[in-house]
mmCIF file of the C-alpha atoms, coordinates in Angstrom:
data_MODEL
# 
_entry.id   MODEL 
# 
loop_
_atom_site.group_PDB 
_atom_site.id 
_atom_site.type_symbol 
_atom_site.label_atom_id 
_atom_site.label_alt_id 
_atom_site.label_comp_id 
_atom_site.label_asym_id 
_atom_site.label_entity_id 
_atom_site.label_seq_id 
_atom_site.pdbx_PDB_ins_code 
_atom_site.Cartn_x 
_atom_site.Cartn_y 
_atom_site.Cartn_z 
_atom_site.occupancy 
_atom_site.B_iso_or_equiv 
_atom_site.pdbx_formal_charge 
_atom_site.auth_seq_id 
_atom_site.auth_comp_id 
_atom_site.auth_asym_id 
_atom_site.auth_atom_id 
_atom_site.pdbx_PDB_model_num 
ATOM 1   C CA . UNK A 1 1   ? -24.891 30.614 -13.083 1.00 0.00 ? 1   UNK A CA 1 
ATOM 2   C CA . UNK A 1 2   ? -23.447 28.026 -10.678 1.00 0.00 ? 2   UNK A CA 1 
ATOM 3   C CA . UNK A 1 3   ? -25.988 28.985 -8.009  1.00 0.00 ? 3   UNK A CA 1 
ATOM 4   C CA . UNK A 1 4   ? -28.833 28.677 -10.503 1.00 0.00 ? 4   UNK A CA 1 
ATOM 5   C CA . UNK A 1 5   ? -27.712 25.141 -11.351 1.00 0.00 ? 5   UNK A CA 1 
ATOM 6   C CA . UNK A 1 6   ? -27.606 24.235 -7.655  1.00 0.00 ? 6   UNK A CA 1 
ATOM 7   C CA . UNK A 1 7   ? -30.998 25.845 -7.020  1.00 0.00 ? 7   UNK A CA 1 
ATOM 8   C CA . UNK A 1 8   ? -32.579 23.855 -9.836  1.00 0.00 ? 8   UNK A CA 1 
ATOM 9   C CA . UNK A 1 9   ? -31.642 20.595 -8.113  1.00 0.00 ? 9   UNK A CA 1 
ATOM 10  C CA . UNK A 1 10  ? -32.704 21.963 -4.715  1.00 0.00 ? 10  UNK A CA 1 
ATOM 11  C CA . UNK A 1 11  ? -36.150 22.938 -6.001  1.00 0.00 ? 11  UNK A CA 1 
ATOM 12  C CA . UNK A 1 12  ? -36.671 19.547 -7.658  1.00 0.00 ? 12  UNK A CA 1 
ATOM 13  C CA . UNK A 1 13  ? -35.660 17.584 -4.557  1.00 0.00 ? 13  UNK A CA 1 
ATOM 14  C CA . UNK A 1 14  ? -37.541 19.882 -2.179  1.00 0.00 ? 14  UNK A CA 1 
ATOM 15  C CA . UNK A 1 15  ? -40.799 19.275 -4.061  1.00 0.00 ? 15  UNK A CA 1 
ATOM 16  C CA . UNK A 1 16  ? -40.315 15.531 -3.498  1.00 0.00 ? 16  UNK A CA 1 
ATOM 17  C CA . UNK A 1 17  ? -39.511 15.590 0.239   1.00 0.00 ? 17  UNK A CA 1 
ATOM 18  C CA . UNK A 1 18  ? -41.229 18.774 1.497   1.00 0.00 ? 18  UNK A CA 1 
ATOM 19  C CA . UNK A 1 19  ? -44.448 17.197 2.711   1.00 0.00 ? 19  UNK A CA 1 
ATOM 20  C CA . UNK A 1 20  ? -42.553 14.480 4.584   1.00 0.00 ? 20  UNK A CA 1 
ATOM 21  C CA . UNK A 1 21  ? -40.706 17.178 6.530   1.00 0.00 ? 21  UNK A CA 1 
ATOM 22  C CA . UNK A 1 22  ? -43.867 19.086 7.386   1.00 0.00 ? 22  UNK A CA 1 
ATOM 23  C CA . UNK A 1 23  ? -43.734 21.753 4.689   1.00 0.00 ? 23  UNK A CA 1 
ATOM 24  C CA . UNK A 1 24  ? -46.768 22.910 2.728   1.00 0.00 ? 24  UNK A CA 1 
ATOM 25  C CA . UNK A 1 25  ? -47.619 23.275 -0.949  1.00 0.00 ? 25  UNK A CA 1 
ATOM 26  C CA . UNK A 1 26  ? -47.214 27.032 -0.465  1.00 0.00 ? 26  UNK A CA 1 
ATOM 27  C CA . UNK A 1 27  ? -43.585 26.422 0.542   1.00 0.00 ? 27  UNK A CA 1 
ATOM 28  C CA . UNK A 1 28  ? -43.049 24.313 -2.571  1.00 0.00 ? 28  UNK A CA 1 
ATOM 29  C CA . UNK A 1 29  ? -44.693 26.908 -4.813  1.00 0.00 ? 29  UNK A CA 1 
ATOM 30  C CA . UNK A 1 30  ? -42.504 29.686 -3.359  1.00 0.00 ? 30  UNK A CA 1 
ATOM 31  C CA . UNK A 1 31  ? -39.323 27.691 -4.009  1.00 0.00 ? 31  UNK A CA 1 
ATOM 32  C CA . UNK A 1 32  ? -40.442 26.864 -7.560  1.00 0.00 ? 32  UNK A CA 1 
ATOM 33  C CA . UNK A 1 33  ? -41.192 30.545 -8.268  1.00 0.00 ? 33  UNK A CA 1 
ATOM 34  C CA . UNK A 1 34  ? -37.757 31.610 -6.993  1.00 0.00 ? 34  UNK A CA 1 
ATOM 35  C CA . UNK A 1 35  ? -36.133 28.851 -9.030  1.00 0.00 ? 35  UNK A CA 1 
ATOM 36  C CA . UNK A 1 36  ? -37.935 29.921 -12.218 1.00 0.00 ? 36  UNK A CA 1 
ATOM 37  C CA . UNK A 1 37  ? -36.593 33.449 -11.769 1.00 0.00 ? 37  UNK A CA 1 
ATOM 38  C CA . UNK A 1 38  ? -33.030 32.245 -11.133 1.00 0.00 ? 38  UNK A CA 1 
ATOM 39  C CA . UNK A 1 39  ? -33.065 29.965 -14.182 1.00 0.00 ? 39  UNK A CA 1 
ATOM 40  C CA . UNK A 1 40  ? -34.368 32.838 -16.315 1.00 0.00 ? 40  UNK A CA 1 
ATOM 41  C CA . UNK A 1 41  ? -31.655 35.201 -15.051 1.00 0.00 ? 41  UNK A CA 1 
ATOM 42  C CA . UNK A 1 42  ? -28.920 32.611 -15.519 1.00 0.00 ? 42  UNK A CA 1 
ATOM 43  C CA . UNK A 1 43  ? -29.942 31.910 -19.106 1.00 0.00 ? 43  UNK A CA 1 
ATOM 44  C CA . UNK A 1 44  ? -30.484 35.585 -19.905 1.00 0.00 ? 44  UNK A CA 1 
ATOM 45  C CA . UNK A 1 45  ? -27.007 36.535 -18.603 1.00 0.00 ? 45  UNK A CA 1 
ATOM 46  C CA . UNK A 1 46  ? -25.353 34.019 -20.920 1.00 0.00 ? 46  UNK A CA 1 
ATOM 47  C CA . UNK A 1 47  ? -27.613 34.974 -23.833 1.00 0.00 ? 47  UNK A CA 1 
ATOM 48  C CA . UNK A 1 48  ? -26.836 38.656 -23.311 1.00 0.00 ? 48  UNK A CA 1 
ATOM 49  C CA . UNK A 1 49  ? -23.085 38.045 -23.213 1.00 0.00 ? 49  UNK A CA 1 
ATOM 50  C CA . UNK A 1 50  ? -23.311 36.042 -26.424 1.00 0.00 ? 50  UNK A CA 1 
ATOM 51  C CA . UNK A 1 51  ? -25.487 38.744 -27.998 1.00 0.00 ? 51  UNK A CA 1 
ATOM 52  C CA . UNK A 1 52  ? -22.974 41.493 -27.122 1.00 0.00 ? 52  UNK A CA 1 
ATOM 53  C CA . UNK A 1 53  ? -20.197 39.383 -28.643 1.00 0.00 ? 53  UNK A CA 1 
ATOM 54  C CA . UNK A 1 54  ? -22.279 38.887 -31.799 1.00 0.00 ? 54  UNK A CA 1 
ATOM 55  C CA . UNK A 1 55  ? -22.968 42.646 -32.094 1.00 0.00 ? 55  UNK A CA 1 
ATOM 56  C CA . UNK A 1 56  ? -19.239 43.358 -31.743 1.00 0.00 ? 56  UNK A CA 1 
ATOM 57  C CA . UNK A 1 57  ? -18.507 40.816 -34.474 1.00 0.00 ? 57  UNK A CA 1 
ATOM 58  C CA . UNK A 1 58  ? -21.134 42.474 -36.709 1.00 0.00 ? 58  UNK A CA 1 
ATOM 59  C CA . UNK A 1 59  ? -19.568 45.865 -35.989 1.00 0.00 ? 59  UNK A CA 1 
ATOM 60  C CA . UNK A 1 60  ? -16.102 44.627 -36.968 1.00 0.00 ? 60  UNK A CA 1 
ATOM 61  C CA . UNK A 1 61  ? -17.391 43.080 -40.183 1.00 0.00 ? 61  UNK A CA 1 
ATOM 62  C CA . UNK A 1 62  ? -19.561 46.006 -41.275 1.00 0.00 ? 62  UNK A CA 1 
ATOM 63  C CA . UNK A 1 63  ? -16.885 48.616 -40.515 1.00 0.00 ? 63  UNK A CA 1 
ATOM 64  C CA . UNK A 1 64  ? -13.631 46.829 -41.341 1.00 0.00 ? 64  UNK A CA 1 
ATOM 65  C CA . UNK A 1 65  ? -14.702 44.210 -43.862 1.00 0.00 ? 65  UNK A CA 1 
ATOM 66  C CA . UNK A 1 66  ? -13.735 44.402 -47.497 1.00 0.00 ? 66  UNK A CA 1 
ATOM 67  C CA . UNK A 1 67  ? -16.049 45.935 -50.062 1.00 0.00 ? 67  UNK A CA 1 
ATOM 68  C CA . UNK A 1 68  ? -18.014 43.275 -51.856 1.00 0.00 ? 68  UNK A CA 1 
ATOM 69  C CA . UNK A 1 69  ? -18.042 40.918 -48.866 1.00 0.00 ? 69  UNK A CA 1 
ATOM 70  C CA . UNK A 1 70  ? -21.454 39.502 -48.072 1.00 0.00 ? 70  UNK A CA 1 
ATOM 71  C CA . UNK A 1 71  ? -23.181 41.733 -45.510 1.00 0.00 ? 71  UNK A CA 1 
ATOM 72  C CA . UNK A 1 72  ? -24.234 39.693 -42.452 1.00 0.00 ? 72  UNK A CA 1 
ATOM 73  C CA . UNK A 1 73  ? -27.607 40.002 -40.773 1.00 0.00 ? 73  UNK A CA 1 
ATOM 74  C CA . UNK A 1 74  ? -27.679 41.994 -37.556 1.00 0.00 ? 74  UNK A CA 1 
ATOM 75  C CA . UNK A 1 75  ? -27.970 39.515 -34.659 1.00 0.00 ? 75  UNK A CA 1 
ATOM 76  C CA . UNK A 1 76  ? -31.345 39.098 -33.016 1.00 0.00 ? 76  UNK A CA 1 
ATOM 77  C CA . UNK A 1 77  ? -31.559 40.125 -29.366 1.00 0.00 ? 77  UNK A CA 1 
ATOM 78  C CA . UNK A 1 78  ? -32.583 37.488 -26.803 1.00 0.00 ? 78  UNK A CA 1 
ATOM 79  C CA . UNK A 1 79  ? -36.335 37.478 -26.323 1.00 0.00 ? 79  UNK A CA 1 
ATOM 80  C CA . UNK A 1 80  ? -37.317 34.931 -23.676 1.00 0.00 ? 80  UNK A CA 1 
ATOM 81  C CA . UNK A 1 81  ? -40.478 35.570 -21.632 1.00 0.00 ? 81  UNK A CA 1 
ATOM 82  C CA . UNK A 1 82  ? -39.849 36.605 -18.037 1.00 0.00 ? 82  UNK A CA 1 
ATOM 83  C CA . UNK A 1 83  ? -41.410 34.340 -15.373 1.00 0.00 ? 83  UNK A CA 1 
ATOM 84  C CA . UNK A 1 84  ? -43.794 35.627 -12.728 1.00 0.00 ? 84  UNK A CA 1 
ATOM 85  C CA . UNK A 1 85  ? -42.217 38.297 -10.539 1.00 0.00 ? 85  UNK A CA 1 
ATOM 86  C CA . UNK A 1 86  ? -40.993 37.270 -7.096  1.00 0.00 ? 86  UNK A CA 1 
ATOM 87  C CA . UNK A 1 87  ? -40.190 39.459 -4.077  1.00 0.00 ? 87  UNK A CA 1 
ATOM 88  C CA . UNK A 1 88  ? -36.659 40.741 -3.595  1.00 0.00 ? 88  UNK A CA 1 
ATOM 89  C CA . UNK A 1 89  ? -34.428 38.505 -1.480  1.00 0.00 ? 89  UNK A CA 1 
ATOM 90  C CA . UNK A 1 90  ? -34.282 35.039 -3.053  1.00 0.00 ? 90  UNK A CA 1 
ATOM 91  C CA . UNK A 1 91  ? -31.094 34.027 -1.245  1.00 0.00 ? 91  UNK A CA 1 
ATOM 92  C CA . UNK A 1 92  ? -32.300 35.365 2.113   1.00 0.00 ? 92  UNK A CA 1 
ATOM 93  C CA . UNK A 1 93  ? -35.477 33.287 1.755   1.00 0.00 ? 93  UNK A CA 1 
ATOM 94  C CA . UNK A 1 94  ? -33.392 30.282 0.808   1.00 0.00 ? 94  UNK A CA 1 
ATOM 95  C CA . UNK A 1 95  ? -31.166 30.677 3.866   1.00 0.00 ? 95  UNK A CA 1 
ATOM 96  C CA . UNK A 1 96  ? -34.194 30.805 6.176   1.00 0.00 ? 96  UNK A CA 1 
ATOM 97  C CA . UNK A 1 97  ? -35.769 27.788 4.488   1.00 0.00 ? 97  UNK A CA 1 
ATOM 98  C CA . UNK A 1 98  ? -32.576 25.754 4.807   1.00 0.00 ? 98  UNK A CA 1 
ATOM 99  C CA . UNK A 1 99  ? -32.454 26.509 8.538   1.00 0.00 ? 99  UNK A CA 1 
ATOM 100 C CA . UNK A 1 100 ? -36.047 25.250 8.865   1.00 0.00 ? 100 UNK A CA 1 
ATOM 101 C CA . UNK A 1 101 ? -35.244 22.102 6.877   1.00 0.00 ? 101 UNK A CA 1 
ATOM 102 C CA . UNK A 1 102 ? -32.248 21.224 9.030   1.00 0.00 ? 102 UNK A CA 1 
ATOM 103 C CA . UNK A 1 103 ? -34.294 21.282 12.238  1.00 0.00 ? 103 UNK A CA 1 
ATOM 104 C CA . UNK A 1 104 ? -37.337 19.494 10.763  1.00 0.00 ? 104 UNK A CA 1 
ATOM 105 C CA . UNK A 1 105 ? -38.331 16.097 12.113  1.00 0.00 ? 105 UNK A CA 1 
ATOM 106 C CA . UNK A 1 106 ? -37.100 13.478 9.679   1.00 0.00 ? 106 UNK A CA 1 
ATOM 107 C CA . UNK A 1 107 ? -34.177 15.474 8.327   1.00 0.00 ? 107 UNK A CA 1 
ATOM 108 C CA . UNK A 1 108 ? -30.972 13.471 8.000   1.00 0.00 ? 108 UNK A CA 1 
ATOM 109 C CA . UNK A 1 109 ? -27.711 13.182 6.033   1.00 0.00 ? 109 UNK A CA 1 
ATOM 110 C CA . UNK A 1 110 ? -29.380 11.558 2.997   1.00 0.00 ? 110 UNK A CA 1 
ATOM 111 C CA . UNK A 1 111 ? -31.913 14.368 2.644   1.00 0.00 ? 111 UNK A CA 1 
ATOM 112 C CA . UNK A 1 112 ? -29.179 16.951 3.195   1.00 0.00 ? 112 UNK A CA 1 
ATOM 113 C CA . UNK A 1 113 ? -27.087 15.384 0.446   1.00 0.00 ? 113 UNK A CA 1 
ATOM 114 C CA . UNK A 1 114 ? -30.047 15.209 -1.953  1.00 0.00 ? 114 UNK A CA 1 
ATOM 115 C CA . UNK A 1 115 ? -30.841 18.896 -1.378  1.00 0.00 ? 115 UNK A CA 1 
ATOM 116 C CA . UNK A 1 116 ? -27.178 19.905 -1.488  1.00 0.00 ? 116 UNK A CA 1 
ATOM 117 C CA . UNK A 1 117 ? -27.303 21.477 1.991   1.00 0.00 ? 117 UNK A CA 1 
ATOM 118 C CA . UNK A 1 118 ? -24.934 19.223 3.916   1.00 0.00 ? 118 UNK A CA 1 
ATOM 119 C CA . UNK A 1 119 ? -23.169 21.605 6.332   1.00 0.00 ? 119 UNK A CA 1 
ATOM 120 C CA . UNK A 1 120 ? -19.551 22.324 5.558   1.00 0.00 ? 120 UNK A CA 1 
ATOM 121 C CA . UNK A 1 121 ? -16.876 24.637 6.868   1.00 0.00 ? 121 UNK A CA 1 
ATOM 122 C CA . UNK A 1 122 ? -16.553 27.638 4.592   1.00 0.00 ? 122 UNK A CA 1 
ATOM 123 C CA . UNK A 1 123 ? -12.968 28.610 3.887   1.00 0.00 ? 123 UNK A CA 1 
ATOM 124 C CA . UNK A 1 124 ? -11.765 31.952 5.151   1.00 0.00 ? 124 UNK A CA 1 
ATOM 125 C CA . UNK A 1 125 ? -10.772 34.529 2.570   1.00 0.00 ? 125 UNK A CA 1 
ATOM 126 C CA . UNK A 1 126 ? -7.103  34.243 3.532   1.00 0.00 ? 126 UNK A CA 1 
ATOM 127 C CA . UNK A 1 127 ? -7.153  30.491 2.838   1.00 0.00 ? 127 UNK A CA 1 
ATOM 128 C CA . UNK A 1 128 ? -8.302  30.710 -0.781  1.00 0.00 ? 128 UNK A CA 1 
ATOM 129 C CA . UNK A 1 129 ? -4.971  29.306 -1.894  1.00 0.00 ? 129 UNK A CA 1 
ATOM 130 C CA . UNK A 1 130 ? -6.075  26.719 -4.465  1.00 0.00 ? 130 UNK A CA 1 
ATOM 131 C CA . UNK A 1 131 ? -4.677  27.469 -7.899  1.00 0.00 ? 131 UNK A CA 1 
ATOM 132 C CA . UNK A 1 132 ? -7.420  28.143 -10.476 1.00 0.00 ? 132 UNK A CA 1 
ATOM 133 C CA . UNK A 1 133 ? -7.568  25.779 -13.452 1.00 0.00 ? 133 UNK A CA 1 
ATOM 134 C CA . UNK A 1 134 ? -8.895  27.748 -16.423 1.00 0.00 ? 134 UNK A CA 1 
ATOM 135 C CA . UNK A 1 135 ? -9.453  26.446 -19.933 1.00 0.00 ? 135 UNK A CA 1 
ATOM 136 C CA . UNK A 1 136 ? -8.409  28.881 -22.655 1.00 0.00 ? 136 UNK A CA 1 
ATOM 137 C CA . UNK A 1 137 ? -9.567  28.489 -26.247 1.00 0.00 ? 137 UNK A CA 1 
ATOM 138 C CA . UNK A 1 138 ? -9.770  30.546 -29.426 1.00 0.00 ? 138 UNK A CA 1 
ATOM 139 C CA . UNK A 1 139 ? -13.046 32.262 -30.343 1.00 0.00 ? 139 UNK A CA 1 
ATOM 140 C CA . UNK A 1 140 ? -14.448 32.545 -33.848 1.00 0.00 ? 140 UNK A CA 1 
ATOM 141 C CA . UNK A 1 141 ? -14.486 36.330 -33.362 1.00 0.00 ? 141 UNK A CA 1 
ATOM 142 C CA . UNK A 1 142 ? -11.520 38.474 -34.355 1.00 0.00 ? 142 UNK A CA 1 
ATOM 143 C CA . UNK A 1 143 ? -8.758  38.936 -31.768 1.00 0.00 ? 143 UNK A CA 1 
ATOM 144 C CA . UNK A 1 144 ? -10.859 37.138 -29.178 1.00 0.00 ? 144 UNK A CA 1 
ATOM 145 C CA . UNK A 1 145 ? -10.337 34.142 -26.910 1.00 0.00 ? 145 UNK A CA 1 
ATOM 146 C CA . UNK A 1 146 ? -12.545 32.373 -24.382 1.00 0.00 ? 146 UNK A CA 1 
ATOM 147 C CA . UNK A 1 147 ? -11.718 31.609 -20.744 1.00 0.00 ? 147 UNK A CA 1 
ATOM 148 C CA . UNK A 1 148 ? -13.652 29.007 -18.767 1.00 0.00 ? 148 UNK A CA 1 
ATOM 149 C CA . UNK A 1 149 ? -13.091 28.552 -15.028 1.00 0.00 ? 149 UNK A CA 1 
ATOM 150 C CA . UNK A 1 150 ? -15.081 27.222 -12.082 1.00 0.00 ? 150 UNK A CA 1 
ATOM 151 C CA . UNK A 1 151 ? -15.827 30.174 -9.794  1.00 0.00 ? 151 UNK A CA 1 
ATOM 152 C CA . UNK A 1 152 ? -16.826 28.225 -6.711  1.00 0.00 ? 152 UNK A CA 1 
ATOM 153 C CA . UNK A 1 153 ? -16.928 30.588 -3.713  1.00 0.00 ? 153 UNK A CA 1 
ATOM 154 C CA . UNK A 1 154 ? -15.283 33.403 -5.661  1.00 0.00 ? 154 UNK A CA 1 
ATOM 155 C CA . UNK A 1 155 ? -17.086 36.429 -7.095  1.00 0.00 ? 155 UNK A CA 1 
ATOM 156 C CA . UNK A 1 156 ? -15.227 36.504 -10.418 1.00 0.00 ? 156 UNK A CA 1 
ATOM 157 C CA . UNK A 1 157 ? -11.773 36.481 -11.966 1.00 0.00 ? 157 UNK A CA 1 
ATOM 158 C CA . UNK A 1 158 ? -9.235  38.765 -13.641 1.00 0.00 ? 158 UNK A CA 1 
ATOM 159 C CA . UNK A 1 159 ? -7.702  37.879 -16.997 1.00 0.00 ? 159 UNK A CA 1 
ATOM 160 C CA . UNK A 1 160 ? -4.146  39.009 -17.759 1.00 0.00 ? 160 UNK A CA 1 
ATOM 161 C CA . UNK A 1 161 ? -2.251  38.699 -21.038 1.00 0.00 ? 161 UNK A CA 1 
ATOM 162 C CA . UNK A 1 162 ? 1.352   39.083 -22.130 1.00 0.00 ? 162 UNK A CA 1 
ATOM 163 C CA . UNK A 1 163 ? 2.157   39.592 -25.790 1.00 0.00 ? 163 UNK A CA 1 
ATOM 164 C CA . UNK A 1 164 ? 5.086   37.851 -27.444 1.00 0.00 ? 164 UNK A CA 1 
ATOM 165 C CA . UNK A 1 165 ? 6.685   41.253 -28.068 1.00 0.00 ? 165 UNK A CA 1 
ATOM 166 C CA . UNK A 1 166 ? 6.361   42.425 -24.448 1.00 0.00 ? 166 UNK A CA 1 
ATOM 167 C CA . UNK A 1 167 ? 7.731   41.524 -21.019 1.00 0.00 ? 167 UNK A CA 1 
ATOM 168 C CA . UNK A 1 168 ? 4.832   43.033 -19.060 1.00 0.00 ? 168 UNK A CA 1 
ATOM 169 C CA . UNK A 1 169 ? 1.331   41.805 -18.293 1.00 0.00 ? 169 UNK A CA 1 
ATOM 170 C CA . UNK A 1 170 ? -1.838  43.624 -19.378 1.00 0.00 ? 170 UNK A CA 1 
ATOM 171 C CA . UNK A 1 171 ? -5.343  43.297 -17.919 1.00 0.00 ? 171 UNK A CA 1 
ATOM 172 C CA . UNK A 1 172 ? -8.023  43.241 -20.638 1.00 0.00 ? 172 UNK A CA 1 
ATOM 173 C CA . UNK A 1 173 ? -10.782 42.818 -18.054 1.00 0.00 ? 173 UNK A CA 1 
ATOM 174 C CA . UNK A 1 174 ? -12.381 41.157 -15.046 1.00 0.00 ? 174 UNK A CA 1 
ATOM 175 C CA . UNK A 1 175 ? -15.400 38.879 -15.361 1.00 0.00 ? 175 UNK A CA 1 
ATOM 176 C CA . UNK A 1 176 ? -18.160 37.502 -13.152 1.00 0.00 ? 176 UNK A CA 1 
ATOM 177 C CA . UNK A 1 177 ? -19.503 34.838 -15.535 1.00 0.00 ? 177 UNK A CA 1 
ATOM 178 C CA . UNK A 1 178 ? -17.762 31.854 -17.089 1.00 0.00 ? 178 UNK A CA 1 
ATOM 179 C CA . UNK A 1 179 ? -17.194 31.365 -19.963 1.00 0.00 ? 179 UNK A CA 1 
ATOM 180 C CA . UNK A 1 180 ? -15.791 34.854 -20.562 1.00 0.00 ? 180 UNK A CA 1 
ATOM 181 C CA . UNK A 1 181 ? -15.055 36.171 -24.051 1.00 0.00 ? 181 UNK A CA 1 
ATOM 182 C CA . UNK A 1 182 ? -11.953 38.384 -24.033 1.00 0.00 ? 182 UNK A CA 1 
ATOM 183 C CA . UNK A 1 183 ? -11.214 40.710 -26.942 1.00 0.00 ? 183 UNK A CA 1 
ATOM 184 C CA . UNK A 1 184 ? -7.867  42.492 -27.288 1.00 0.00 ? 184 UNK A CA 1 
ATOM 185 C CA . UNK A 1 185 ? -6.736  45.469 -29.336 1.00 0.00 ? 185 UNK A CA 1 
ATOM 186 C CA . UNK A 1 186 ? -4.084  44.128 -31.755 1.00 0.00 ? 186 UNK A CA 1 
ATOM 187 C CA . UNK A 1 187 ? -0.702  45.804 -32.068 1.00 0.00 ? 187 UNK A CA 1 
ATOM 188 C CA . UNK A 1 188 ? -0.843  45.386 -35.845 1.00 0.00 ? 188 UNK A CA 1 
ATOM 189 C CA . UNK A 1 189 ? -4.325  45.002 -37.274 1.00 0.00 ? 189 UNK A CA 1 
ATOM 190 C CA . UNK A 1 190 ? -4.566  42.214 -39.806 1.00 0.00 ? 190 UNK A CA 1 
ATOM 191 C CA . UNK A 1 191 ? -1.824  40.100 -38.206 1.00 0.00 ? 191 UNK A CA 1 
ATOM 192 C CA . UNK A 1 192 ? -2.263  37.279 -35.678 1.00 0.00 ? 192 UNK A CA 1 
ATOM 193 C CA . UNK A 1 193 ? -0.877  37.602 -32.152 1.00 0.00 ? 193 UNK A CA 1 
ATOM 194 C CA . UNK A 1 194 ? 0.466   34.967 -29.783 1.00 0.00 ? 194 UNK A CA 1 
ATOM 195 C CA . UNK A 1 195 ? -0.584  35.624 -26.198 1.00 0.00 ? 195 UNK A CA 1 
ATOM 196 C CA . UNK A 1 196 ? 0.298   34.222 -22.809 1.00 0.00 ? 196 UNK A CA 1 
ATOM 197 C CA . UNK A 1 197 ? -2.854  34.121 -20.655 1.00 0.00 ? 197 UNK A CA 1 
ATOM 198 C CA . UNK A 1 198 ? -3.249  33.716 -16.916 1.00 0.00 ? 198 UNK A CA 1 
ATOM 199 C CA . UNK A 1 199 ? -6.044  34.415 -14.436 1.00 0.00 ? 199 UNK A CA 1 
ATOM 200 C CA . UNK A 1 200 ? -6.462  35.209 -10.755 1.00 0.00 ? 200 UNK A CA 1 
ATOM 201 C CA . UNK A 1 201 ? -9.661  34.894 -8.744  1.00 0.00 ? 201 UNK A CA 1 
ATOM 202 C CA . UNK A 1 202 ? -11.651 37.746 -7.169  1.00 0.00 ? 202 UNK A CA 1 
ATOM 203 C CA . UNK A 1 203 ? -13.395 38.000 -3.828  1.00 0.00 ? 203 UNK A CA 1 
ATOM 204 C CA . UNK A 1 204 ? -15.332 41.238 -3.949  1.00 0.00 ? 204 UNK A CA 1 
ATOM 205 C CA . UNK A 1 205 ? -12.974 43.594 -5.782  1.00 0.00 ? 205 UNK A CA 1 
ATOM 206 C CA . UNK A 1 206 ? -9.840  42.015 -4.308  1.00 0.00 ? 206 UNK A CA 1 
ATOM 207 C CA . UNK A 1 207 ? -7.629  39.527 -6.124  1.00 0.00 ? 207 UNK A CA 1 
ATOM 208 C CA . UNK A 1 208 ? -6.965  36.485 -3.932  1.00 0.00 ? 208 UNK A CA 1 
ATOM 209 C CA . UNK A 1 209 ? -4.991  33.280 -4.184  1.00 0.00 ? 209 UNK A CA 1 
ATOM 210 C CA . UNK A 1 210 ? -2.288  32.325 -6.674  1.00 0.00 ? 210 UNK A CA 1 
ATOM 211 C CA . UNK A 1 211 ? -2.233  32.914 -10.401 1.00 0.00 ? 211 UNK A CA 1 
ATOM 212 C CA . UNK A 1 212 ? -3.175  30.066 -12.701 1.00 0.00 ? 212 UNK A CA 1 
ATOM 213 C CA . UNK A 1 213 ? -0.639  28.412 -14.931 1.00 0.00 ? 213 UNK A CA 1 
ATOM 214 C CA . UNK A 1 214 ? 0.135   30.337 -18.109 1.00 0.00 ? 214 UNK A CA 1 
ATOM 215 C CA . UNK A 1 215 ? -1.720  29.252 -21.261 1.00 0.00 ? 215 UNK A CA 1 
ATOM 216 C CA . UNK A 1 216 ? -0.718  30.068 -24.830 1.00 0.00 ? 216 UNK A CA 1 
ATOM 217 C CA . UNK A 1 217 ? -3.303  31.140 -27.353 1.00 0.00 ? 217 UNK A CA 1 
ATOM 218 C CA . UNK A 1 218 ? -3.095  32.633 -30.850 1.00 0.00 ? 218 UNK A CA 1 
ATOM 219 C CA . UNK A 1 219 ? -5.747  35.192 -31.798 1.00 0.00 ? 219 UNK A CA 1 
ATOM 220 C CA . UNK A 1 220 ? -6.376  36.055 -35.429 1.00 0.00 ? 220 UNK A CA 1 
ATOM 221 C CA . UNK A 1 221 ? -8.087  38.829 -37.412 1.00 0.00 ? 221 UNK A CA 1 
# 
């Protein structure tokens, strides 16, 4: 999702400066096609996550709700039209294009900043020591809370919880998209639970860096 946001700005700026750097309309069209696909995928991922959460909420209501309660409508699945197909390898094409841009006559710091391609030193895996700063909030769904965190260079994050009645941490899941909706299995159905929540970032399948601060959240039936 973060990359799609960056690519949207890149495509917009590239269309404005491409000809001045010696690029063709075909180059602009290729970037726009790749961008359309990324924006579609980004939106569809979030829509699908929300749809799954809505189906789970429907399931809980229809199976565990009280007799006589108004029956909800089954949620509608996302149905956005897919853009024109593009070849595999969007990020590889982007990397090659960026290399061409940086050596083009007329390229300078201002253009690099506008495109978001100013060179920077990428941190090594072992130096990912910045503490994550998640935001934890209650969801409208039963026994569910929402975690929002900036992924940056990480591939995802692990959510851990500790119940008020326990001294050990549990891992309800790992996530690659923020915000993440986390649903727990209650110890006593029908009663609220107070949870301590913390996260740790992922690079590949490996947890790296420190844990976040602990956040308190109360989930309800």
